[in-house]
LOTIVO-801306 format. One record per residue (C-alpha): y, z, x. Coordinates in steps of 0.2 Angstrom, whole numbers, plus 2048, in hexadecimal, padded with zeros to 3 digits. Each point is the difference from the previous one (the first is absolute). Example, Ala and Ser with C-alpha at 12.3 -4.5 7.8 and 13.67 -1.06 7.14 Angstrom:
2
7EA82783E 8117FD806 
//
This chain:
389
E9584A9CA 80E809808 8127F9802 80A80780E 8157F97FF 806803811 812802803 80E80C80B 80D80080A 8087EF807 7F87FA811 7F38107FF 7F17F4802 7FA7FD7EF 7F87EF803 7F8805810 7F880F7F6 7FC7F57F2 7F77F1809 7F780E80D 7F88097F1 7FB7F07F7 7F57FA811 7FB812805 7F88027EA 7FB7EE801 7F5803810 7F88107F6 7F97F37F5 80D8027F1 8087F17F6 812801805 80D7F67F9 811803809 80F7F97F7 80E7FD80B 80D7F3803 801806813 7EF803806 7FC7EF806 80D80080F 7F880F807 7ED7FB803 7FA7EE807 7F87F37F5 7F08057F8 8048127FE 8008007ED 7F67F87F5 8097F67F0 8038097EF 7F17F87F6 7F780F7FB 7F480980A 7F57F980B 7EF805809 80A80A80C 8047FA811 80A811807 80F7F77FB 80D8057F3 8067F27F2 8127FD800 80A7FC7F0 8127F9805 80D8007F2 80A7EF7FE 8108047F7 8057EF7FE 7F37F87F9 7FF80F7F5 8107FC7FB 7FE7EF7FC 7F08027F6 80980E7F5 8107F7800 7F77EF7F9 7F580A7F4 8108097F7 8077ED801 7F37F97F8 80080D7F2 8108027FD 8017E97FF 8078017EF 80D80A801 8057F8810 7FF7EE7F7 80C8087F1 80D80780E 7FF7EE808 7FA809811 7F97F580E 7EF807807 7FC806810 7F47F880D 7F480980A 8087F7810 8128067FB 7FB813800 80380E80B 7FC8107FD 80E80E7FD 803810806 7F180C7FA 7F27F57FF 7F780780F 7FF8117F6 7F97F77F2 7F47F7808 7F980F80B 7FE8097EE 7F87F07FB 7F480080F 7FC8137FE 7FB7FD7ED 7F47F1806 7FA80D80E 7FA80E7F3 7F77F27F8 7F57FB80E 7F1808804 80580A810 7FA811809 811804805 8117F57FF 81080580A 8117F97FB 80F80080E 80E8027F7 814803805 80880F806 7FF8107F5 8117FD7F5 7FB7EE7FB 7ED8037FF 80680D7F1 80B7F67F8 7F17F2800 7F380B7FB 80B8077F2 8057EF7FA 7F37FD7F4 80280D7F4 8147FE802 7FF7EF7FA 7F38057F1 80C80D7FC 80E7F37FF 7F77F47F7 7FC80E7F0 812802800 8077EF7FF 7EF7F97F6 7F780F7F7 7F07FC7FC 8018057EE 80D7F17FC 7F67F4808 7F67FF7EE 8107F87F9 7F87F0809 7F77FC7F1 80E8047F4 80D7F480C 8027F27F3 80280A7F3 80D809809 80A7F4805 8037F97EF 8068137FA 80B80380E 8057F0806 7FC807812 7F17F880A 7F280D805 7FB802813 7F67F1804 7EE8017FF 7FE7FB815 80B80F800 7F480B7FB 7F27F8809 80980180F 8028147FD 7EE8017FC 7FB7FA810 80D80880D 7F98117F5 7EE7FC804 8047FC812 80A80F804 7F580B7F7 7F07FB80B 80C800811 8058137FA 7EF8047FB 7FA7FC813 80E80B808 7FC80E7F4 7EC800802 7F980F806 7FA7F280D 8107FE809 80A80A80C 80D7FE80C 800801812 81180280C 8037FD811 80D808808 805800813 804812807 8127FC804 80F80C7FA 8017FC7EE 7EE7FE7FE 7FE8137F7 80E7FA7F4 7FA7F07FD 7EE8087FB 80780E7F3 80A7F27F7 7F07F5801 7F580E7F8 80E8027F3 8017EF7FB 7EE8017FE 7FF80F7F5 80E7FB7F5 7F67EE7FC 7F080A7FF 7F77F680E 7F280680B 804805813 7F17F9809 805807811 80F80180D 7FD7F8810 80B80380F 7FE7EF80B 8047FD811 7FF813808 804803811 7F680880B 807811806 7FA803813 80A7F2809 806806810 80F7F37FF 81080C7FA 80A7F37F4 7EF7FB7F8 7F98137FE 8128037F7 7FC7F27F5 7EF8057FB 8068137FE 80D7FA7F2 7F37F47F8 7F5810800 80D80D7F8 8007F27F2 7F08007FE 8008117FE 80D7FE7F3 7F27F37F8 7F280B800 80880D7F8 8057F67EF 7EF7F9802 7F2808808 7F37F37FE 80A7F680B 7F57F180B 8087FB810 7FD7F0809 8047FF812 80C7F2809 7F77F3807 80F7FD80F 8017EF7FA 7FF7F67F1 7EF7FC7F9 7F87F280B 7F17FB7F1 7F58077F4 7F980E80E 810808802 8057FE7ED 7EF8097FC 80480F80C 8108027F2 7F38027F1 80180E7F6 7EF8057F6 8018017ED 7FF8107F7 7F08067F9 8078017F1 80E7F77F4 81080A802 8078087ED 8137FF7FC 80980E7FD 7FC8077EE 80E8007F4 7FB80D7F4 80780A7EF 7FE813801 7FE8077EE 80B812800 8037FE7ED 7F98127FE 80A80880C 8117F97FF 8007F47F4 8017EF80F 7F57F1807 8037FD811 7FD7EF807 7FB803815 8057F280A 7FA802812 8107F880C 7FB805811 81180080C 80B7FF7EF 81280B802 8088077F1 8127F6805 7F47EF800 7FA8027EE 8057F97F0 7F98007F0 8047F97EE 7F78007EF 8017EF7F9 7F57FD7EE 7EE802806 8057FD813 80380D80D 80C7F7810 7FC80980E 80A7FC812 7FB809810 8087FB80E 8027ED802 7F37FD7F3 8017FF7ED 7F37FE7F2 8007FF7EF 7F180C7F8 7F87FE7EE 7FE8117FA 7EE8077FC 7FE8007EC 8028147FC 8127FF80D 8067F47F3 80080B7F2 80C80B80C 810802807 806803812 805813804 8027FF814 7F77FC810 7FD809810 7F97FA811 7F180E806 7F57FD810 8037EB800 7FD8017EE 80D7FB7F3 7FD80B7EF 8097F87F2 80180C7F1 7FD7F97EC 8028087EF 7F87FA7F2 80C7F87F5 7FF80C7EE 8037EF7F8 7F17F8808 7F380E803 7F780A7F3 804811802 7F280A808 7F97F1807 7FF7F7810 
//
């Protein structure tokens, strides 16, 4: 199974490109699932099959539409039911299904659950329409971030105290955390780990859709930087709504010339850029949408490789190579905290667990060379036996 997460700049046509690709791949005989909240608005009734599982194949992609409101009500009521004893002790009045309305952020959570459900199916290709690139990167990083918060606030090793809860309560006079809290934490951890595994799977990659306007080259560089920082594979870059360059109209020719200059900047950063023509109108149905399809690459894209270089024999250091295409020195920040590295690049931040060997080292410096951050570590004599790596 291949999973392609489609994002890009706002208004660049992510939905049309995603739907067109899904239609073309389904017509080619592949079992395709499209995850999108907006796809039905682009195509007439009957274009998509329901997302009940791959059928015999009739040339239609299947469609899964996340339902944030239903997802929020279901999860809230389930949490309320598991917490009923505690809520009764507090005198709380429980909520009913009919009075619940979704909270901000419910849409993102529902989309992540839809992604997990899609990955559990028997599909050849799953296309997922994500929000614009900065929101998409924050969304894709959310499972790992929440798991980190849970481990810090409720460390797994402390959950062993559940069996000793009655004794601890008598000895200390302070109630231990309730069983429902540990149970909820374990459930959240399991769900978040499953979504994170899908995002970081070798079969998952990100596709960027941009329109060749004046800000497109900078937007592409920023997007590639964010993807690299989070260790996500870039499937490809699509320039949508490319204007023809041979119009006799002076006004249109000037606009097209400006767009093609921007295209040249995009190609400089990404030579494998794929271009889709402007149709001269809004897509009017499946046949127009298929014209905007992007062929799937022959092989899955690989995420930028972070690796540790062993230079102990030369200068006694280890060097961690972190690819950060498009990064600039003034936009970098690096802080060591325990066994983590808090790394900021441009508008993006990430807490990265250190490889085991580097946890026994101290940071001695870092430098940005050829779109790669090289962080130098020296072995800590108190933790690293003399003469051995």
